[in-house]
DRENLO-735484 format. One record per residue (C-alpha): x, y, z; residue in three letters. Coordinates in nm, 3 decimals. Layout:
N
<x=X, y=Y, z=Z, aa=ala>
...
END
This chain:
179
<x=-6.915, y=2.951, z=-2.035, aa=met>
<x=-6.671, y=2.881, z=-1.739, aa=ile>
<x=-6.513, y=2.609, z=-1.671, aa=ile>
<x=-6.405, y=2.472, z=-1.334, aa=asp>
<x=-6.064, y=2.299, z=-1.280, aa=ser>
<x=-6.157, y=1.944, z=-1.138, aa=pro>
<x=-6.120, y=1.889, z=-0.752, aa=ile>
<x=-5.861, y=1.617, z=-0.801, aa=val>
<x=-5.595, y=1.681, z=-1.018, aa=val>
<x=-5.364, y=1.432, z=-1.159, aa=lys>
<x=-5.035, y=1.640, z=-1.246, aa=asp>
<x=-4.775, y=1.424, z=-1.477, aa=val>
<x=-4.470, y=1.553, z=-1.572, aa=tyr>
<x=-4.305, y=1.431, z=-1.894, aa=leu>
<x=-3.908, y=1.370, z=-1.934, aa=asn>
<x=-3.777, y=1.358, z=-2.298, aa=pro>
<x=-3.943, y=1.052, z=-2.504, aa=gly>
<x=-4.240, y=1.030, z=-2.274, aa=glu>
<x=-4.570, y=1.034, z=-2.328, aa=phe>
<x=-4.898, y=1.077, z=-2.177, aa=ser>
<x=-5.286, y=1.074, z=-2.232, aa=phe>
<x=-5.598, y=1.159, z=-1.989, aa=gly>
<x=-5.938, y=1.250, z=-1.865, aa=leu>
<x=-6.017, y=1.574, z=-1.808, aa=ser>
<x=-5.837, y=1.587, z=-1.468, aa=his>
<x=-5.522, y=1.542, z=-1.631, aa=tyr>
<x=-5.255, y=1.842, z=-1.620, aa=arg>
<x=-4.939, y=1.741, z=-1.835, aa=ile>
<x=-4.645, y=1.931, z=-1.828, aa=arg>
<x=-4.270, y=1.941, z=-1.937, aa=thr>
<x=-3.952, y=2.148, z=-2.043, aa=leu>
<x=-3.863, y=2.166, z=-2.412, aa=leu>
<x=-3.541, y=2.255, z=-2.570, aa=gly>
<x=-3.477, y=2.124, z=-2.898, aa=ser>
<x=-3.752, y=1.866, z=-2.855, aa=cys>
<x=-4.107, y=1.961, z=-2.959, aa=val>
<x=-4.420, y=1.917, z=-2.728, aa=ala>
<x=-4.687, y=1.747, z=-2.954, aa=leu>
<x=-5.026, y=1.810, z=-2.785, aa=ile>
<x=-5.343, y=1.679, z=-2.905, aa=leu>
<x=-5.688, y=1.761, z=-2.730, aa=trp>
<x=-6.063, y=1.675, z=-2.821, aa=his>
<x=-6.258, y=1.989, z=-2.740, aa=pro>
<x=-6.610, y=1.788, z=-2.658, aa=glu>
<x=-6.484, y=1.519, z=-2.463, aa=lys>
<x=-6.214, y=1.713, z=-2.232, aa=lys>
<x=-5.965, y=1.464, z=-2.308, aa=leu>
<x=-5.619, y=1.465, z=-2.450, aa=gly>
<x=-5.235, y=1.409, z=-2.430, aa=gly>
<x=-4.877, y=1.518, z=-2.480, aa=met>
<x=-4.584, y=1.378, z=-2.642, aa=ser>
<x=-4.234, y=1.503, z=-2.545, aa=his>
<x=-4.084, y=1.450, z=-2.912, aa=val>
<x=-3.697, y=1.403, z=-2.959, aa=ile>
<x=-3.683, y=1.278, z=-3.295, aa=leu>
<x=-3.882, y=1.282, z=-3.606, aa=pro>
<x=-3.883, y=0.906, z=-3.716, aa=ser>
<x=-3.670, y=0.584, z=-3.601, aa=gln>
<x=-3.753, y=0.440, z=-3.932, aa=lys>
<x=-3.641, y=0.728, z=-4.125, aa=val>
<x=-3.281, y=0.761, z=-4.033, aa=glu>
<x=-3.236, y=0.669, z=-3.679, aa=tyr>
<x=-3.143, y=0.303, z=-3.540, aa=ser>
<x=-3.133, y=0.347, z=-3.145, aa=val>
<x=-3.342, y=0.106, z=-2.975, aa=asp>
<x=-3.540, y=0.289, z=-2.724, aa=thr>
<x=-3.838, y=0.179, z=-2.450, aa=lys>
<x=-3.936, y=0.576, z=-2.459, aa=leu>
<x=-4.280, y=0.568, z=-2.608, aa=pro>
<x=-4.294, y=0.951, z=-2.710, aa=gly>
<x=-3.956, y=0.961, z=-2.841, aa=lys>
<x=-4.024, y=0.969, z=-3.209, aa=phe>
<x=-4.296, y=1.168, z=-3.356, aa=ala>
<x=-4.443, y=0.905, z=-3.586, aa=asp>
<x=-4.430, y=0.668, z=-3.307, aa=glu>
<x=-4.616, y=0.915, z=-3.059, aa=ser>
<x=-4.891, y=0.985, z=-3.322, aa=met>
<x=-4.951, y=0.634, z=-3.342, aa=glu>
<x=-5.008, y=0.624, z=-2.960, aa=leu>
<x=-5.242, y=0.908, z=-2.997, aa=phe>
<x=-5.459, y=0.706, z=-3.227, aa=lys>
<x=-5.480, y=0.417, z=-3.029, aa=lys>
<x=-5.575, y=0.633, z=-2.731, aa=asn>
<x=-5.805, y=0.805, z=-2.960, aa=ala>
<x=-5.965, y=0.458, z=-3.051, aa=lys>
<x=-5.971, y=0.341, z=-2.672, aa=leu>
<x=-6.212, y=0.630, z=-2.584, aa=his>
<x=-6.417, y=0.564, z=-2.916, aa=arg>
<x=-6.315, y=0.898, z=-3.050, aa=thr>
<x=-6.194, y=0.987, z=-3.412, aa=asp>
<x=-5.844, y=1.141, z=-3.415, aa=ile>
<x=-5.973, y=1.412, z=-3.685, aa=arg>
<x=-6.174, y=1.564, z=-3.372, aa=asp>
<x=-5.857, y=1.674, z=-3.211, aa=tyr>
<x=-5.721, y=1.989, z=-3.227, aa=val>
<x=-5.316, y=1.998, z=-3.219, aa=ala>
<x=-5.093, y=2.222, z=-3.057, aa=lys>
<x=-4.708, y=2.213, z=-3.073, aa=ile>
<x=-4.433, y=2.397, z=-2.895, aa=phe>
<x=-4.062, y=2.366, z=-2.877, aa=gly>
<x=-3.800, y=2.312, z=-3.154, aa=gly>
<x=-3.567, y=2.596, z=-3.009, aa=ala>
<x=-3.199, y=2.560, z=-3.155, aa=his>
<x=-3.007, y=2.600, z=-2.830, aa=leu>
<x=-2.683, y=2.600, z=-2.933, aa=met>
<x=-2.647, y=2.782, z=-3.292, aa=ser>
<x=-2.696, y=3.169, z=-3.157, aa=lys>
<x=-2.404, y=3.125, z=-2.871, aa=ser>
<x=-2.206, y=2.893, z=-3.075, aa=asp>
<x=-2.183, y=3.163, z=-3.359, aa=ser>
<x=-2.194, y=3.490, z=-3.177, aa=asp>
<x=-2.002, y=3.406, z=-2.866, aa=ser>
<x=-1.631, y=3.293, z=-3.015, aa=val>
<x=-1.474, y=3.478, z=-3.305, aa=tyr>
<x=-1.496, y=3.262, z=-3.683, aa=val>
<x=-1.403, y=3.358, z=-4.014, aa=ser>
<x=-1.668, y=3.479, z=-4.235, aa=glu>
<x=-1.600, y=3.138, z=-4.432, aa=glu>
<x=-1.664, y=2.975, z=-4.089, aa=glu>
<x=-1.971, y=3.161, z=-4.056, aa=arg>
<x=-2.132, y=3.085, z=-4.384, aa=asn>
<x=-2.058, y=2.702, z=-4.321, aa=ile>
<x=-2.207, y=2.728, z=-3.961, aa=leu>
<x=-2.543, y=2.903, z=-4.113, aa=glu>
<x=-2.585, y=2.623, z=-4.361, aa=lys>
<x=-2.548, y=2.378, z=-4.110, aa=ser>
<x=-2.792, y=2.523, z=-3.878, aa=lys>
<x=-3.066, y=2.460, z=-4.110, aa=ser>
<x=-2.955, y=2.100, z=-4.203, aa=arg>
<x=-2.885, y=1.995, z=-3.827, aa=phe>
<x=-3.169, y=2.205, z=-3.635, aa=asn>
<x=-3.311, y=1.916, z=-3.492, aa=ile>
<x=-3.594, y=2.113, z=-3.348, aa=gly>
<x=-3.679, y=2.254, z=-3.683, aa=glu>
<x=-3.701, y=1.932, z=-3.842, aa=arg>
<x=-3.932, y=1.796, z=-3.568, aa=asn>
<x=-4.166, y=2.079, z=-3.601, aa=ser>
<x=-4.169, y=2.013, z=-3.989, aa=ile>
<x=-4.250, y=1.631, z=-3.942, aa=phe>
<x=-4.490, y=1.664, z=-3.688, aa=ile>
<x=-4.702, y=1.945, z=-3.934, aa=lys>
<x=-4.671, y=1.672, z=-4.222, aa=glu>
<x=-4.805, y=1.403, z=-4.002, aa=leu>
<x=-5.109, y=1.646, z=-3.856, aa=leu>
<x=-5.163, y=1.733, z=-4.206, aa=asp>
<x=-5.176, y=1.377, z=-4.331, aa=lys>
<x=-5.386, y=1.278, z=-4.019, aa=glu>
<x=-5.633, y=1.547, z=-4.100, aa=gly>
<x=-5.582, y=1.723, z=-3.772, aa=ile>
<x=-5.634, y=2.104, z=-3.715, aa=lys>
<x=-5.319, y=2.272, z=-3.593, aa=leu>
<x=-5.467, y=2.565, z=-3.407, aa=val>
<x=-5.161, y=2.705, z=-3.198, aa=ser>
<x=-4.775, y=2.670, z=-3.211, aa=glu>
<x=-4.479, y=2.843, z=-3.064, aa=his>
<x=-4.185, y=2.689, z=-3.219, aa=ile>
<x=-3.810, y=2.775, z=-3.290, aa=gly>
<x=-3.589, y=3.035, z=-3.134, aa=gly>
<x=-3.287, y=3.022, z=-2.892, aa=tyr>
<x=-3.469, y=2.926, z=-2.546, aa=arg>
<x=-3.614, y=2.708, z=-2.357, aa=his>
<x=-3.982, y=2.648, z=-2.275, aa=arg>
<x=-4.187, y=2.547, z=-1.965, aa=lys>
<x=-4.535, y=2.398, z=-2.148, aa=val>
<x=-4.849, y=2.318, z=-1.917, aa=phe>
<x=-5.175, y=2.120, z=-2.072, aa=leu>
<x=-5.494, y=2.140, z=-1.839, aa=thr>
<x=-5.722, y=1.873, z=-2.030, aa=asn>
<x=-6.017, y=2.015, z=-1.865, aa=trp>
<x=-6.022, y=2.328, z=-2.075, aa=asp>
<x=-5.791, y=2.247, z=-2.338, aa=gly>
<x=-5.558, y=2.533, z=-2.266, aa=glu>
<x=-5.200, y=2.545, z=-2.296, aa=val>
<x=-4.970, y=2.752, z=-2.063, aa=trp>
<x=-4.602, y=2.812, z=-2.166, aa=met>
<x=-4.316, y=3.003, z=-1.977, aa=glu>
<x=-4.034, y=3.092, z=-2.221, aa=asn>
<x=-3.755, y=3.295, z=-2.020, aa=pro>
<x=-3.607, y=3.604, z=-2.194, aa=lys>
END
């Protein structure tokens, strides 16, 4: 089946912490580093959205006050559920895709400067503990599982930024990941 793109496209760019949800004429895009793009899309209704998640949850460990609707993964999920309800759809009928979660500092930090073996071991231990991209990804997967939403695609981790584009008319996600 060939899906034609809409005549008029609403192009939305998300900055860190922003959220967008729209109908079949929406194209949503963002640039990610350690942040994670959480994308939910309804295959039958051709609607969905993206959240540019910065942190897992405000309730768990952060006391930052923010007006950014997509900053926290758990609050983003609530926005997705609210939008699904507004469009008379069940959140479990959406499919999920996640991208991002790079650890931008670790590779260059530990490889470009001389550190002792002891310091290298400390750095390696701290990478997993403080790798916010990895923590975002794990938390988002747990949220998806809890809500009964199927994860159909992911490209997470690594050491480089990504550009991500979602087209709601066909649910395709394009990613540019420079080498």
